[in-house]
N, CA, C and O of each residue as an XYZ file, in Angstrom:
972
protein
N     125.621     53.513    117.160
C     126.404     54.199    118.187
C     125.780     55.544    118.551
O     125.686     55.900    119.726
N     125.354     56.289    117.523
C     124.743     57.595    117.757
C     123.453     57.459    118.548
O     123.165     58.272    119.426
N     122.667     56.413    118.229
C     121.410     56.184    118.947
C     121.678     55.864    120.413
O     120.982     56.355    121.302
N     122.692     55.037    120.657
C     123.028     54.672    122.030
C     123.476     55.896    122.806
O     123.093     56.066    123.964
N     124.295     56.768    122.180
C     124.759     57.981    122.832
C     123.583     58.898    123.168
O     123.538     59.499    124.242
N     122.634     58.996    122.235
C     121.452     59.842    122.453
C     120.635     59.321    123.618
O     120.101     60.101    124.407
N     120.533     57.977    123.732
C     119.778     57.378    124.828
C     120.454     57.668    126.168
O     119.785     58.003    127.146
N     121.801     57.535    126.208
C     122.548     57.828    127.430
C     122.378     59.292    127.812
O     122.177     59.634    128.978
N     122.466     60.152    126.788
C     122.305     61.580    127.019
C     120.945     61.890    127.629
O     120.835     62.684    128.563
N     119.911     61.252    127.087
C     118.550     61.479    127.574
C     118.411     61.013    129.016
O     117.763     61.680    129.823
N     119.011     59.878    129.347
C     118.935     59.349    130.713
C     119.544     60.314    131.724
O     119.125     60.353    132.881
N     120.533     61.092    131.287
C     121.234     61.992    132.192
C     120.707     63.424    132.158
O     121.281     64.321    132.776
N     119.616     63.627    131.434
C     119.006     64.952    131.402
C     118.059     65.116    132.594
O     117.234     64.234    132.834
N     118.150     66.210    133.343
C     117.219     66.434    134.453
C     115.766     66.408    133.992
O     115.438     66.858    132.894
N     114.909     65.876    134.848
C     113.480     65.854    134.557
C     112.896     67.236    134.815
O     113.521     68.039    135.508
N     111.711     67.538    134.275
C     111.059     68.829    134.572
C     110.850     68.983    136.080
O     110.490     68.023    136.762
N     111.073     70.173    136.587
C     110.987     70.410    138.027
C     109.609     70.056    138.575
O     109.487     69.514    139.674
N     108.575     70.367    137.797
C     107.220     70.088    138.277
C     107.017     68.583    138.479
O     106.335     68.159    139.412
N     107.621     67.779    137.585
C     107.479     66.331    137.705
C     108.205     65.787    138.914
O     107.736     64.848    139.557
N     109.362     66.381    139.230
C     110.156     65.946    140.383
C     109.426     66.276    141.684
O     109.367     65.453    142.597
N     108.877     67.476    141.759
C     108.163     67.895    142.983
C     106.859     67.121    143.139
O     106.391     66.895    144.255
N     106.277     66.718    142.013
C     105.005     65.990    142.054
C     105.124     64.665    142.816
O     104.164     64.229    143.451
N     106.298     64.023    142.755
C     106.485     62.730    143.425
C     106.334     62.861    144.943
O     105.533     62.130    145.526
N     107.071     63.767    145.613
C     106.869     63.920    147.062
C     105.445     64.339    147.433
O     104.912     63.915    148.459
N     104.832     65.180    146.583
C     103.456     65.598    146.871
C     102.515     64.395    146.794
O     101.611     64.246    147.617
N     102.741     63.545    145.798
C     101.947     62.309    145.675
C     102.120     61.441    146.924
O     101.152     60.895    147.453
N     103.376     61.324    147.386
C     103.646     60.546    148.608
C     102.940     61.184    149.805
O     102.368     60.481    150.639
N     102.983     62.525    149.888
C     102.296     63.245    150.965
C     100.810     62.916    150.973
O     100.221     62.694    152.031
N     100.208     62.884    149.786
C      98.767     62.640    149.697
C      98.417     61.247    150.188
O      97.524     61.093    151.021
N      99.126     60.195    149.670
C      98.715     58.841    150.072
C      99.069     58.554    151.520
O      98.383     57.771    152.177
N     100.148     59.185    152.040
C     100.447     58.993    153.463
C      99.371     59.654    154.320
O      98.962     59.109    155.345
N      98.921     60.821    153.897
C      97.866     61.520    154.639
C      96.567     60.729    154.622
O      95.864     60.649    155.629
N      96.250     60.138    153.453
C      95.033     59.332    153.330
C      95.114     58.095    154.216
O      94.098     57.634    154.736
N      96.310     57.563    154.389
C      96.483     56.409    155.275
C      96.437     56.803    156.745
O      95.799     56.136    157.559
N      97.118     57.891    157.071
C      97.317     58.234    158.482
C      96.083     58.845    159.122
O      95.579     58.315    160.112
N      95.589     59.940    158.583
C      94.591     60.733    159.306
C      93.198     60.091    159.371
O      92.560     60.175    160.421
N      92.693     59.455    158.302
C      91.406     58.773    158.455
C      91.455     57.632    159.463
O      90.511     57.443    160.231
N      92.552     56.865    159.469
C      92.673     55.795    160.462
C      92.812     56.369    161.869
O      92.339     55.773    162.838
N      93.463     57.526    161.979
C      93.597     58.166    163.293
C      92.295     58.830    163.721
O      92.069     59.069    164.907
N      91.434     59.126    162.734
C      90.174     59.791    163.048
C      90.360     61.222    163.504
O      89.523     61.765    164.225
N      91.471     61.844    163.078
C      91.787     63.183    163.581
C      92.740     63.873    162.604
O      93.925     63.544    162.547
N      92.215     64.832    161.837
C      93.052     65.560    160.887
C      93.915     66.616    161.573
O      94.734     67.262    160.919
N      93.745     66.797    162.867
C      94.568     67.758    163.612
C      95.618     67.049    164.480
O      96.216     67.662    165.364
N      95.829     65.782    164.224
C      96.768     64.989    165.008
C      98.195     65.503    164.780
O      98.740     65.358    163.685
N      98.794     66.098    165.807
C     100.093     66.754    165.663
C     101.209     65.769    165.337
O     102.102     66.086    164.552
N     101.167     64.557    165.941
C     102.205     63.556    165.667
C     102.194     63.177    164.179
O     103.243     63.020    163.554
N     100.994     63.036    163.639
C     100.865     62.690    162.235
C     101.419     63.776    161.332
O     102.089     63.485    160.341
N     101.138     65.045    161.676
C     101.626     66.139    160.846
C     103.137     66.311    160.956
O     103.783     66.700    159.983
N     103.704     66.031    162.114
C     105.169     66.070    162.241
C     105.797     65.091    161.253
O     106.761     65.417    160.560
N     105.232     63.887    161.203
C     105.754     62.867    160.290
C     105.579     63.293    158.837
O     106.534     63.255    158.060
N     104.377     63.694    158.468
C     104.077     64.008    157.066
C     104.869     65.223    156.589
O     105.461     65.190    155.510
N     104.883     66.286    157.376
C     105.538     67.529    156.936
C     107.049     67.356    156.833
O     107.646     67.760    155.835
N     107.682     66.759    157.856
C     109.139     66.603    157.807
C     109.558     65.664    156.684
O     110.563     65.902    156.015
N     108.793     64.601    156.475
C     109.106     63.666    155.388
C     108.971     64.339    154.032
O     109.816     64.153    153.156
N     107.921     65.114    153.857
C     107.684     65.774    152.575
C     108.772     66.794    152.263
O     109.271     66.836    151.138
N     109.145     67.616    153.238
C     110.218     68.598    153.026
C     111.518     67.888    152.663
O     112.223     68.292    151.737
N     111.825     66.827    153.404
C     113.037     66.043    153.145
C     113.040     65.511    151.714
O     114.039     65.630    151.003
N     111.926     64.929    151.300
C     111.852     64.317    149.972
C     111.913     65.355    148.852
O     112.566     65.129    147.833
N     111.240     66.489    149.034
C     111.260     67.525    147.993
C     112.681     68.035    147.784
O     113.148     68.128    146.649
N     113.372     68.368    148.881
C     114.751     68.868    148.777
C     115.655     67.806    148.150
O     116.456     68.106    147.265
N     115.518     66.556    148.618
C     116.368     65.469    148.120
C     116.134     65.198    146.644
O     117.088     65.022    145.886
N     114.869     65.163    146.228
C     114.557     64.880    144.824
C     115.084     65.984    143.910
O     115.553     65.703    142.807
N     115.011     67.226    144.357
C     115.533     68.330    143.540
C     117.045     68.184    143.374
O     117.571     68.366    142.276
N     117.746     67.855    144.464
C     119.200     67.675    144.402
C     119.564     66.495    143.504
O     120.438     66.602    142.644
N     118.881     65.366    143.716
C     119.170     64.168    142.906
C     118.885     64.438    141.437
O     119.651     64.019    140.568
N     117.789     65.135    141.151
C     117.438     65.435    139.762
C     118.497     66.300    139.088
O     118.760     66.146    137.895
N     119.104     67.205    139.846
C     120.135     68.070    139.283
C     121.461     67.345    139.092
O     122.182     67.604    138.129
N     121.782     66.436    140.011
C     123.108     65.802    140.017
C     123.127     64.408    139.391
O     124.140     64.005    138.819
N     122.016     63.664    139.491
C     122.006     62.292    138.973
C     120.595     61.878    138.565
O     120.008     60.987    139.179
N     120.044     62.522    137.525
C     118.663     62.213    137.120
C     118.489     60.776    136.625
O     117.374     60.254    136.628
N     119.576     60.136    136.201
C     119.499     58.763    135.704
C     118.899     57.835    136.757
O     118.129     56.933    136.424
N     119.248     58.053    138.025
C     118.774     57.146    139.068
C     117.275     57.295    139.289
O     116.612     56.320    139.643
N     116.727     58.477    139.092
C     115.281     58.667    139.217
C     114.571     57.838    138.149
O     113.550     57.207    138.421
N     115.114     57.844    136.949
C     114.525     57.049    135.866
C     114.655     55.554    136.164
O     113.722     54.783    135.938
N     115.826     55.156    136.674
C     116.021     53.737    136.984
C     115.097     53.271    138.104
O     114.620     52.137    138.088
N     114.846     54.143    139.074
C     113.986     53.754    140.197
C     112.506     53.759    139.826
O     111.669     53.245    140.568
N     112.198     54.335    138.693
C     110.796     54.335    138.244
C     110.458     53.090    137.435
O     109.307     52.891    137.048
N     111.465     52.246    137.177
C     111.229     51.027    136.390
C     110.267     50.091    137.115
O     110.325     49.953    138.337
N     109.398     49.460    136.365
C     108.480     48.477    136.956
C     108.695     47.095    136.337
O     107.980     46.144    136.653
N     109.689     47.000    135.454
C     109.960     45.729    134.782
C     111.444     45.395    134.885
O     112.299     46.244    134.633
N     111.741     44.156    135.257
C     113.127     43.705    135.333
C     113.658     43.462    133.931
O     112.969     42.896    133.082
N     114.901     43.899    133.695
C     115.457     43.832    132.346
C     116.717     42.972    132.262
O     117.073     42.525    131.172
N     117.402     42.728    133.383
C     118.698     42.075    133.325
C     118.727     40.671    133.903
O     119.776     40.207    134.351
N     117.590     39.989    133.897
C     117.529     38.641    134.472
C     118.270     37.652    133.572
O     118.083     37.633    132.355
N     119.114     36.835    134.198
C     119.802     35.760    133.483
C     119.463     34.434    134.169
O     118.832     34.409    135.226
N     119.892     33.348    133.554
C     119.655     32.042    134.172
C     120.316     31.952    135.542
O     119.786     31.309    136.448
N     121.476     32.594    135.696
C     122.204     32.543    136.971
C     121.512     33.349    138.067
O     121.552     32.969    139.237
N     120.877     34.463    137.691
C     120.292     35.346    138.702
C     118.784     35.153    138.878
O     118.177     35.756    139.763
N     118.188     34.318    138.040
C     116.730     34.161    138.043
C     116.173     33.787    139.421
O     115.178     34.358    139.866
N     116.816     32.828    140.092
C     116.315     32.358    141.378
C     116.352     33.459    142.421
O     115.395     33.635    143.175
N     117.457     34.205    142.470
C     117.596     35.261    143.480
C     116.583     36.382    143.264
O     115.944     36.828    144.217
N     116.429     36.845    142.014
C     115.529     37.974    141.766
C     114.065     37.591    141.951
O     113.227     38.456    142.205
N     113.749     36.293    141.824
C     112.362     35.865    142.014
C     111.904     36.036    143.459
O     110.706     35.991    143.737
N     112.851     36.232    144.385
C     112.503     36.432    145.801
C     111.669     37.693    146.006
O     110.958     37.815    147.004
N     111.755     38.633    145.059
C     110.962     39.862    145.164
C     109.468     39.580    145.210
O     108.695     40.395    145.715
N     109.059     38.429    144.687
C     107.628     38.095    144.648
C     107.029     38.002    146.047
O     105.846     38.286    146.236
N     107.845     37.603    147.038
C     107.298     37.519    148.395
C     107.953     38.498    149.366
O     107.324     38.896    150.347
N     109.216     38.900    149.113
C     109.886     39.795    150.066
C     109.441     41.242    149.890
O     109.181     41.936    150.873
N     109.353     41.703    148.637
C     108.955     43.095    148.416
C     107.567     43.385    148.992
O     107.396     44.417    149.641
N     106.565     42.517    148.784
C     105.264     42.756    149.417
C     105.347     42.820    150.949
O     104.621     43.591    151.576
N     106.226     42.016    151.550
C     106.368     42.049    153.010
C     106.907     43.403    153.484
O     106.487     43.919    154.520
N     107.836     43.966    152.717
C     108.368     45.291    153.067
C     107.254     46.336    152.985
O     107.112     47.177    153.873
N     106.467     46.271    151.908
C     105.357     47.222    151.734
C     104.325     47.060    152.842
O     103.856     48.046    153.410
N     103.973     45.814    153.149
C     103.008     45.544    154.229
C     103.546     46.078    155.553
O     102.805     46.661    156.344
N     104.848     45.871    155.787
C     105.453     46.359    157.023
C     105.334     47.860    157.151
O     104.981     48.365    158.217
N     105.626     48.593    156.067
C     105.585     50.055    156.146
C     104.151     50.570    156.243
O     103.849     51.401    157.099
N     103.268     50.083    155.374
C     101.873     50.515    155.423
C     101.248     50.127    156.761
O     100.493     50.896    157.356
N     101.581     48.901    157.231
C     101.058     48.435    158.514
C     101.508     49.319    159.662
O     100.752     49.560    160.603
N     102.748     49.805    159.583
C     103.273     50.708    160.611
C     102.441     51.982    160.691
O     102.075     52.430    161.778
N     102.146     52.560    159.528
C     101.342     53.792    159.499
C      99.934     53.536    160.023
O      99.406     54.328    160.805
N      99.325     52.433    159.595
C      97.937     52.152    159.973
C      97.824     51.825    161.456
O      96.972     52.381    162.150
N      98.672     50.932    161.945
C      98.601     50.541    163.362
C      98.893     51.732    164.272
O      98.224     51.915    165.289
N      99.884     52.536    163.912
C     100.218     53.717    164.718
C      99.058     54.712    164.742
O      98.768     55.320    165.772
N      98.400     54.867    163.592
C      97.260     55.796    163.517
C      96.068     55.271    164.308
O      95.374     56.045    164.968
N      95.825     53.974    164.249
C      94.743     53.377    165.049
C      95.024     53.537    166.542
O      94.104     53.668    167.349
N      96.309     53.524    166.895
C      96.674     53.731    168.295
C      96.225     55.086    168.807
O      95.820     55.223    169.962
N      96.300     56.102    167.924
C      95.813     57.426    168.315
C      94.290     57.421    168.420
O      93.726     57.985    169.358
N      93.628     56.785    167.458
C      92.161     56.765    167.449
C      91.597     56.107    168.711
O      90.630     56.595    169.297
N      92.217     54.987    169.123
C      91.677     54.218    170.248
C      92.418     54.489    171.565
O      92.254     53.771    172.551
N      93.240     55.549    171.547
C      93.896     56.016    172.766
C      94.756     54.938    173.419
O      94.735     54.753    174.636
N      95.529     54.217    172.563
C      96.513     53.306    173.122
C      97.650     54.147    173.692
O      97.663     55.368    173.539
N      98.592     53.498    174.340
C      99.700     54.225    174.956
C     100.414     55.107    173.926
O     100.786     54.644    172.848
N     100.599     56.384    174.274
C     101.262     57.333    173.385
C     102.567     57.810    174.002
O     102.606     58.218    175.163
N     103.624     57.756    173.221
C     104.923     58.217    173.692
C     104.930     59.737    173.836
O     104.174     60.425    173.149
N     105.776     60.270    174.721
C     105.816     61.728    174.927
C     106.163     62.491    173.652
O     106.834     61.969    172.762
N     105.695     63.730    173.583
C     105.893     64.577    172.404
C     107.378     64.773    172.097
O     107.776     64.770    170.932
N     108.195     64.944    173.135
C     109.632     65.174    172.932
C     110.297     63.951    172.288
O     111.261     64.089    171.534
N     109.780     62.761    172.587
C     110.301     61.531    171.973
C     109.965     61.521    170.482
O     110.781     61.115    169.655
N     108.759     61.972    170.151
C     108.343     62.052    168.752
C     109.249     63.009    167.978
O     109.677     62.697    166.867
N     109.539     64.166    168.559
C     110.392     65.157    167.895
C     111.800     64.596    167.666
O     112.352     64.705    166.571
N     112.375     63.991    168.720
C     113.710     63.411    168.600
C     113.754     62.298    167.564
O     114.716     62.182    166.805
N     112.709     61.482    167.539
C     112.645     60.374    166.582
C     112.465     60.889    165.158
O     112.952     60.272    164.210
N     111.765     62.022    165.000
C     111.602     62.615    163.664
C     112.959     63.025    163.102
O     113.207     62.900    161.903
N     113.834     63.516    163.976
C     115.187     63.878    163.533
C     115.931     62.636    163.056
O     116.532     62.640    161.982
N     115.887     61.562    163.866
C     116.594     60.327    163.510
C     116.002     59.708    162.246
O     116.736     59.256    161.368
N     114.669     59.689    162.158
C     114.014     59.122    160.970
C     114.429     59.868    159.710
O     114.680     59.254    158.672
N     114.501     61.193    159.802
C     114.878     61.982    158.638
C     116.362     61.850    158.309
O     116.751     61.995    157.150
N     117.186     61.580    159.305
C     118.587     61.248    159.025
C     118.641     59.953    158.212
O     119.405     59.846    157.252
N     117.819     58.967    158.606
C     117.737     57.726    157.836
C     117.301     57.981    156.408
O     117.821     57.365    155.477
N     116.345     58.890    156.228
C     115.872     59.222    154.875
C     116.967     59.913    154.069
O     117.082     59.703    152.862
N     117.770     60.737    154.739
C     118.910     61.379    154.071
C     119.912     60.327    153.608
O     120.460     60.430    152.510
N     120.154     59.305    154.451
C     121.058     58.220    154.070
C     120.524     57.501    152.827
O     121.282     57.207    151.902
N     119.225     57.222    152.811
C     118.597     56.591    151.636
C     118.832     57.439    150.391
O     119.219     56.924    149.342
N     118.596     58.735    150.515
C     118.711     59.613    149.359
C     120.163     59.818    148.932
O     120.443     59.966    147.742
N     121.096     59.829    149.900
C     122.517     59.930    149.554
C     122.974     58.672    148.815
O     123.710     58.753    147.832
N     122.531     57.510    149.299
C     122.883     56.252    148.630
C     122.302     56.224    147.219
O     122.946     55.749    146.284
N     121.084     56.736    147.074
C     120.445     56.809    145.758
C     121.222     57.749    144.836
O     121.450     57.437    143.667
N     121.623     58.897    145.370
C     122.375     59.876    144.586
C     123.700     59.299    144.097
O     124.137     59.589    142.983
N     124.335     58.483    144.935
C     125.675     57.960    144.623
C     125.650     56.715    143.743
O     126.695     56.265    143.273
N     124.466     56.158    143.518
C     124.376     54.925    142.732
C     123.289     55.067    141.672
O     122.100     54.963    141.971
N     123.703     55.303    140.447
C     122.744     55.512    139.353
C     121.861     54.303    139.100
O     120.816     54.417    138.459
N     122.280     53.132    139.606
C     121.550     51.895    139.330
C     120.776     51.400    140.555
O     120.442     50.219    140.649
N     120.494     52.307    141.489
C     119.791     51.924    142.713
C     118.308     51.728    142.423
O     117.484     52.587    142.738
N     117.983     50.611    141.831
C     116.604     50.293    141.447
C     115.815     49.776    142.642
O     116.383     49.233    143.589
N     114.488     49.955    142.582
C     113.620     49.361    143.610
C     113.544     47.847    143.439
O     113.248     47.120    144.387
N     113.814     47.379    142.215
C     113.702     45.961    141.896
C     115.047     45.265    142.039
O     116.093     45.888    141.860
N     115.024     43.978    142.359
C     116.241     43.181    142.292
C     116.510     42.904    140.817
O     115.822     42.102    140.185
N     117.512     43.575    140.288
C     117.786     43.485    138.865
C     119.189     44.021    138.615
O     119.709     44.798    139.416
N     119.802     43.615    137.517
C     121.096     44.140    137.099
C     120.959     44.637    135.667
O     120.679     43.864    134.750
N     121.161     45.941    135.489
C     121.083     46.509    134.135
C     122.262     46.040    133.279
O     123.317     45.676    133.799
N     122.064     46.056    131.981
C     123.119     45.589    131.074
C     124.391     46.416    131.197
O     125.491     45.869    131.117
N     124.259     47.718    131.388
C     125.424     48.598    131.456
C     125.818     48.928    132.901
O     126.600     49.850    133.130
N     125.288     48.190    133.866
C     125.522     48.511    135.274
C     126.962     48.227    135.675
O     127.555     47.229    135.264
N     127.515     49.134    136.496
C     128.867     48.949    137.016
C     128.824     48.939    138.545
O     127.889     49.457    139.156
N     129.832     48.350    139.139
C     129.918     48.260    140.594
C     130.235     49.621    141.183
O     131.159     50.297    140.732
N     129.469     50.027    142.194
C     129.704     51.284    142.907
C     130.369     50.950    144.243
O     129.807     50.211    145.052
N     131.573     51.498    144.473
C     132.279     51.203    145.718
C     132.858     52.463    146.358
O     133.819     52.400    147.126
N     132.261     53.601    146.031
C     132.718     54.872    146.599
C     131.621     55.467    147.480
O     130.510     54.939    147.532
N     131.933     56.568    148.173
C     130.951     57.228    149.037
C     130.470     56.303    150.140
O     131.272     55.620    150.776
N     129.172     56.280    150.366
C     128.610     55.410    151.400
C     128.895     53.942    151.107
O     128.998     53.126    152.022
N     129.023     53.613    149.816
C     129.257     52.221    149.418
C     130.681     51.755    149.730
O     130.993     50.573    149.584
N     131.541     52.677    150.158
C     132.876     52.282    150.606
C     132.875     51.930    152.090
O     133.861     51.411    152.614
N     131.757     52.216    152.763
C     131.640     51.948    154.195
C     130.805     50.698    154.480
O     131.179     49.861    155.302
N     129.682     50.587    153.794
C     128.825     49.393    153.891
C     128.338     49.044    152.495
O     128.288     49.904    151.616
N     127.978     47.779    152.292
C     127.587     47.338    150.949
C     126.155     47.721    150.594
O     125.801     47.777    149.416
N     125.327     47.985    151.610
C     123.909     48.262    151.335
C     123.428     49.479    152.141
O     122.547     49.352    152.991
N     124.010     50.662    151.870
C     123.616     51.853    152.636
C     122.155     52.250    152.452
O     121.547     52.836    153.348
N     121.592     51.927    151.280
C     120.185     52.259    151.050
C     119.291     51.515    152.038
O     118.317     52.069    152.546
N     119.634     50.251    152.305
C     118.883     49.480    153.296
C     119.145     49.996    154.708
O     118.243     49.997    155.545
N     120.363     50.429    154.974
C     120.688     50.985    156.293
C     119.743     52.143    156.615
O     119.138     52.199    157.685
N     119.637     53.070    155.652
C     118.746     54.204    155.844
C     117.292     53.794    155.910
O     116.526     54.319    156.718
N     116.903     52.838    155.043
C     115.508     52.381    155.017
C     115.080     51.740    156.322
O     113.949     51.934    156.767
N     115.972     50.977    156.940
C     115.644     50.332    158.210
C     115.484     51.376    159.310
O     114.605     51.253    160.164
N     116.338     52.407    159.290
C     116.179     53.503    160.265
C     114.813     54.162    160.096
O     114.103     54.415    161.069
N     114.462     54.435    158.842
C     113.181     55.099    158.567
C     112.011     54.279    159.083
O     111.151     54.804    159.790
N     111.967     52.989    158.735
C     110.791     52.195    159.099
C     110.710     51.934    160.602
O     109.611     51.861    161.150
N     111.855     51.791    161.280
C     111.821     51.522    162.722
C     111.464     52.762    163.535
O     110.863     52.651    164.604
N     111.829     53.942    163.036
C     111.542     55.159    163.801
C     110.225     55.819    163.409
O     109.766     56.736    164.090
N     109.608     55.360    162.310
C     108.310     55.916    161.918
C     107.250     55.764    163.015
O     106.588     56.751    163.337
N     107.055     54.567    163.608
C     106.039     54.469    164.658
C     106.377     55.308    165.891
O     105.474     55.783    166.580
N     107.671     55.494    166.175
C     108.061     56.309    167.327
C     107.700     57.771    167.077
O     107.227     58.466    167.975
N     107.930     58.229    165.844
C     107.513     59.597    165.485
C     106.012     59.745    165.690
O     105.544     60.791    166.142
N     105.257     58.702    165.360
C     103.802     58.732    165.501
C     103.348     58.395    166.923
O     102.153     58.265    167.189
N     104.316     58.256    167.831
C     103.998     58.065    169.247
C     103.545     56.677    169.620
O     102.961     56.483    170.686
N     103.807     55.688    168.750
C     103.246     54.360    168.950
C     104.321     53.308    169.193
O     105.338     53.272    168.501
N     104.082     52.445    170.194
C     104.918     51.262    170.393
C     104.346     50.067    169.633
O     105.095     49.217    169.152
N     103.012     50.002    169.525
C     102.380     48.903    168.787
C     102.788     48.922    167.311
O     102.882     47.874    166.672
N     103.025     50.106    166.788
C     103.432     50.225    165.400
C     104.789     49.602    165.112
O     105.146     49.376    163.956
N     105.550     49.322    166.181
C     106.853     48.682    165.989
C     106.713     47.242    165.492
O     107.647     46.698    164.903
N     105.555     46.623    165.725
C     105.377     45.218    165.293
C     105.447     45.100    163.774
O     106.273     44.340    163.269
N     104.602     45.832    163.018
C     104.755     45.767    161.554
C     106.070     46.375    161.072
O     106.607     45.961    160.044
N     106.596     47.367    161.819
C     107.877     47.969    161.432
C     108.999     46.936    161.479
O     109.870     46.915    160.610
N     108.972     46.086    162.492
C     109.976     45.026    162.603
C     109.847     44.033    161.449
O     110.848     43.535    160.934
N     108.605     43.751    161.048
C     108.392     42.877    159.892
C     109.058     43.471    158.649
O     109.751     42.772    157.909
N     108.838     44.767    158.431
C     109.433     45.432    157.278
C     110.951     45.449    157.346
O     111.619     45.197    156.344
N     111.505     45.746    158.529
C     112.957     45.818    158.687
C     113.600     44.452    158.480
O     114.617     44.340    157.795
N     113.012     43.415    159.067
C     113.546     42.058    158.914
C     113.456     41.589    157.462
O     114.331     40.871    156.978
N     112.400     41.999    156.780
C     112.259     41.639    155.364
C     113.383     42.262    154.534
O     113.880     41.644    153.593
N     113.780     43.490    154.889
C     114.904     44.125    154.195
C     116.198     43.354    154.423
O     116.985     43.156    153.497
N     116.413     42.919    155.670
C     117.629     42.164    155.988
C     117.663     40.862    155.185
O     118.706     40.478    154.655
N     116.511     40.186    155.101
C     116.438     38.946    154.320
C     116.676     39.239    152.838
O     117.347     38.470    152.148
N     116.126     40.348    152.356
C     116.276     40.698    150.933
C     117.745     40.902    150.559
O     118.152     40.614    149.434
N     118.533     41.399    151.513
C     119.959     41.605    151.258
C     120.630     40.298    150.851
O     121.481     40.284    149.962
N     120.245     39.192    151.508
C     120.866     37.901    151.207
C     120.603     37.497    149.759
O     121.501     37.006    149.075
N     119.368     37.704    149.292
C     119.040     37.381    147.898
C     119.727     38.357    146.936
O     120.166     37.960    145.856
N     119.819     39.624    147.328
C     120.474     40.609    146.472
C     121.957     40.283    146.313
O     122.518     40.411    145.224
N     122.585     39.859    147.410
C     124.011     39.514    147.336
C     124.219     38.275    146.460
O     125.191     38.191    145.709
N     123.304     37.328    146.564
C     123.389     36.147    145.702
C     123.302     36.559    144.233
O     124.056     36.068    143.392
N     122.372     37.467    143.938
C     122.217     37.960    142.572
C     123.478     38.679    142.091
O     123.935     38.457    140.970
N     124.040     39.542    142.947
C     125.215     40.322    142.561
C     126.460     39.451    142.407
O     127.289     39.703    141.534
N     126.591     38.440    143.241
C     127.727     37.525    143.113
C     127.704     36.786    141.782
O     128.747     36.526    141.183
N     126.497     36.452    141.330
C     126.361     35.681    140.088
C     126.296     36.565    138.845
O     126.577     36.108    137.736
N     125.924     37.834    139.035
C     125.703     38.668    137.856
C     126.523     39.934    137.754
O     126.478     40.611    136.727
N     127.285     40.280    138.811
C     128.043     41.529    138.801
C     129.533     41.247    138.896
O     130.002     40.688    139.887
N     130.265     41.626    137.885
C     131.710     41.396    137.877
C     132.386     42.193    139.002
O     132.128     43.386    139.165
N     133.245     41.529    139.767
C     134.003     42.192    140.817
C     133.323     42.242    142.168
O     133.885     42.776    143.124
N     132.082     41.677    142.266
C     131.353     41.816    143.534
C     132.000     41.001    144.662
O     131.995     41.436    145.813
N     132.548     39.844    144.349
C     133.194     39.023    145.380
C     134.392     39.759    145.987
O     134.608     39.724    147.199
N     135.151     40.415    145.140
C     136.275     41.209    145.617
C     135.790     42.382    146.464
O     136.399     42.728    147.477
N     134.682     42.988    146.032
C     134.076     44.099    146.795
C     133.663     43.625    148.184
O     133.857     44.348    149.162
N     133.101     42.433    148.287
C     132.725     41.871    149.586
C     133.930     41.734    150.508
O     133.830     41.967    151.712
N     135.059     41.357    149.940
C     136.258     41.179    150.766
C     136.837     42.520    151.211
O     137.476     42.607    152.260
N     136.612     43.571    150.408
C     137.117     44.903    150.758
C     136.184     45.641    151.708
O     136.637     46.288    152.653
N     134.887     45.545    151.458
C     133.876     46.197    152.314
C     133.133     45.073    153.022
O     132.239     44.450    152.450
N     133.508     44.821    154.263
C     133.066     43.610    154.958
C     131.688     43.732    155.601
O     131.084     42.721    155.959
N     131.185     44.957    155.753
C     129.942     45.144    156.489
C     128.773     45.459    155.559
O     128.915     46.198    154.584
N     127.623     44.885    155.881
C     126.442     45.046    155.024
C     125.653     46.322    155.338
O     125.242     47.050    154.435
N     125.451     46.575    156.635
C     124.552     47.658    157.026
C     125.160     48.692    157.960
O     124.933     49.891    157.800
N     125.944     48.221    158.949
C     126.483     49.112    159.983
C     127.999     48.952    160.035
O     128.488     47.856    160.309
N     128.750     50.019    159.778
C     130.219     49.899    159.821
C     130.715     49.343    161.162
O     130.279     49.771    162.230
N     131.635     48.383    161.073
C     132.278     47.768    162.235
C     131.354     46.880    163.051
O     131.777     46.309    164.056
N     130.087     46.752    162.632
C     129.121     45.959    163.403
C     128.559     44.805    162.565
O     128.743     43.636    162.904
N     127.867     45.148    161.461
C     127.214     44.112    160.635
C     127.219     44.498    159.170
O     126.715     43.750    158.332
């Protein structure tokens, strides 16, 4: 019992500040390596609008989450599924093909949009990029709020042994607010970068998230106590009163 309490205590201890800030900086670096070399222009203003606003958003969000709910940062860093059962095995195995599609969609969005700048494809007006950066960052805030409110918001399709159903905050409005925010982010990323062609891989990523929800719900119905009742109470998956 004492060991279990110590483990729970450790999970809820904030991480070192330097480690928390290092994550957004790491994201800034790999996004920059993807965007600017493909764009062929390190002074590309659309690219810097995306990188700088995203980085500021993530640094502030990670600091808040680390102070209020560090457990979720640890859970989201997991790379191994731990709660697979015979009932949920089929649903969680969908990650083998859906998760790569989401990653391809997002990386493809950055690359195609950056190539659009390099080869002078049609570029959306600067004011559209600024407005879209606001909307994209609102989507990122939704992702981070959903993460803050759900200690078990893992990147993997999995159910932890001690996991409980979350039905408060954003989860009282839609069942998958993290996906709601993620879809906003991926669809508005190419617009921030001034690209319409970038919407093609972005749509792939967004549709993959929608498909993933179906497998996640199957997993939760079979492995999470009370989820069927939660579905009847919170009827919408992504958009209140719509879907």
